[in-house]
C-alpha positions, 0 to 999 in steps of 0.5 A: 862129244865126238862120235868114234869109229868101231875098231877093226870094223867098217860096219856099224854093229847089229843093234838088234844083238846089242839090245837083247844083251845091253852089256855088250854095247859096252866095252874097254874103249867105247859104248855104243848108243843103242839108239843111233848105233854111234860109238863114244867113249861116254854117252853124255846127256847132251848126246841122249838129249839129241835123241829126246832121252834122259840117261834115266830113261835110256837105262830103263828103255834098254835094261841097265841097272840105274847105277850103270856108268854109260861109259867105256871101261877105260874111262870109268877106271880112270875116273875111279883112280882119280877119285881115290887119289883126291880122296872123293870116297871119303865125302860120300855118305849115301846109303839107299836104304836109309835115304829112300823111305819106299826102299825101306818099306819094301825092306830093300827089294828093288826092281831088278833090271835086264842087265843084272838078270842076264849077269845073274843067269850068266853066273848061274850057267858058269857056276853050274848052280841053278835054282830047282824049278817047282814041279806042278803036281 
């Protein structure tokens, strides 16, 4: 995939900041590779292989949810609209709790990635809802 430049910016992003909150690496028009700092419409397996890593390893390393699409929001929307138009959703029957015995054994409990923890924290701060902290007596 062809590397894009950052719109409105001649300098590369601060990868340290993006690595602290990987959600910031993805925006409407692109995604920054948190390894090399390149900006792309989509992080392909070919690009990630050039770093010696798979998409699953990349997501785990940087704290993305396993189901996160490594692509710009606009591109993801275009793919979703096309899937709806051709009726792809009618052919999908994946139910993780049914298909994965380990998940069923744990009662649906799954590991929480950094991305999800940050999103939950932001939602709590925005709505003012915080879980009560336990105080040791």
